[in-house]
C-alpha positions in Angstrom: 58.0 -73.6 -42.2 59.3 -70.1 -41.3 57.4 -67.9 -38.9 56.9 -64.2 -39.8 57.8 -61.9 -36.9 54.9 -60.6 -34.9 54.1 -57.0 -35.3 55.0 -55.1 -32.2 52.0 -54.2 -30.0 51.1 -50.5 -30.0 49.7 -49.9 -26.5 48.2 -46.6 -27.7 45.6 -48.3 -30.0 43.0 -49.1 -27.3 43.2 -45.5 -26.0 42.8 -44.2 -29.6 39.8 -46.4 -30.1 38.2 -45.3 -26.9 38.7 -41.6 -27.9 37.1 -42.2 -31.2 34.2 -44.0 -29.6 33.7 -41.2 -27.0 34.0 -38.3 -29.4 32.4 -35.0 -28.5 29.5 -33.7 -30.6 31.8 -31.1 -32.2 34.3 -33.8 -33.1 31.6 -36.0 -34.7 30.2 -33.1 -36.7 33.7 -32.0 -37.9 34.6 -35.6 -38.8 31.5 -35.8 -41.1 32.8 -32.8 -43.0 36.4 -34.0 -43.2 35.2 -37.2 -44.8 33.6 -35.3 -47.7 35.2 -35.0 -51.2 36.6 -31.6 -50.5 39.0 -33.0 -47.8 39.0 -36.7 -48.7 42.2 -36.6 -50.7 44.1 -35.5 -47.6 43.2 -38.7 -45.8 42.4 -37.2 -42.3 42.5 -39.7 -39.4 40.7 -39.4 -36.1 42.6 -39.7 -32.9 45.8 -40.2 -34.8 48.8 -41.1 -32.8 51.8 -38.9 -33.3 54.6 -39.8 -30.9 53.2 -40.0 -27.4 50.2 -37.8 -28.3 46.7 -38.3 -29.9 45.6 -35.7 -32.4 41.8 -35.2 -32.7 42.3 -35.1 -36.5 45.5 -35.3 -38.5 46.6 -35.6 -42.1 50.1 -36.9 -42.2 50.3 -36.0 -45.9 49.8 -32.3 -45.3 51.4 -32.4 -41.9 48.3 -30.8 -40.3 46.8 -31.4 -36.9 43.3 -30.2 -36.0 42.3 -30.0 -32.4 38.7 -29.4 -31.2 38.8 -28.2 -27.6 36.3 -27.6 -24.8 36.7 -25.0 -22.1 39.0 -27.3 -20.0 41.8 -26.6 -22.5 41.8 -22.8 -22.0 45.4 -21.9 -21.1 46.5 -25.5 -20.8 50.2 -25.9 -20.2 49.9 -29.5 -21.4 48.4 -28.3 -24.7 51.3 -25.9 -25.2 53.9 -28.7 -24.6 52.0 -30.9 -27.0 51.8 -28.2 -29.7 55.5 -27.6 -29.4 56.2 -31.3 -29.8 54.0 -31.5 -32.9 55.5 -28.4 -34.5 59.0 -29.7 -33.8 58.0 -32.8 -35.8 56.8 -30.7 -38.8 53.1 -30.5 -38.1 51.0 -27.3 -38.1 48.3 -27.2 -35.4 44.9 -25.6 -35.8 42.8 -25.3 -32.7 39.0 -24.6 -32.7 36.7 -24.3 -29.7 33.7 -26.8 -29.6 31.3 -23.9 -29.9 33.1 -22.6 -33.1 32.7 -26.0 -34.7 29.0 -26.3 -33.7 28.0 -22.7 -34.6 30.4 -21.7 -37.4 31.2 -24.8 -39.4 31.7 -22.9 -42.6 34.4 -20.7 -41.0 36.2 -23.7 -39.5 36.2 -25.5 -42.8 37.4 -22.4 -44.6 40.3 -22.1 -42.1 41.2 -25.8 -42.6 41.1 -25.4 -46.4 43.3 -22.3 -46.2 45.8 -24.1 -44.1 45.9 -27.1 -46.5 46.3 -24.8 -49.5 49.2 -22.9 -47.8 51.5 -25.8 -48.7 50.5 -26.0 -52.3 52.4 -24.1 -54.9 50.4 -21.3 -56.4 48.9 -21.7 -59.8 50.3 -19.4 -62.5 48.3 -16.2 -63.0 47.2 -15.9 -65.7 46.8 -19.6 -66.4 49.0 -20.8 -69.2 47.3 -21.5 -72.6 45.8 -25.0 -73.1 47.7 -27.3 -75.4 46.2 -27.3 -78.9 44.0 -24.3 -78.2 44.0 -21.2 -80.3 42.9 -17.7 -79.6 
């Protein structure tokens, strides 16, 4: 009988689970929206591990990270280093303050949608004629 090799232990997993469990109200509220059909195809993850860091929300498919920050993040040198790391690895980083998420969800969702669409090729204008259709 052959043994399959054990999967290496990722020591970041317990921390990611704790961060998901202890999410802020703003993170919980945004997560409910990111799970809706409008964003579902992008497969957002909560507390996604990217290198040594945890992203509040990330879609690896669109290479987009969303951070929801409280006042303790204002002018944070750590956040700047982290953002540079993520950008160097091909991710775009969107940051929103907790109060923006709680008070202006439609604006936050619009900014996220715009960022996601920025990578898509534009649709032809005017749209090409439909096959089999006549005028």
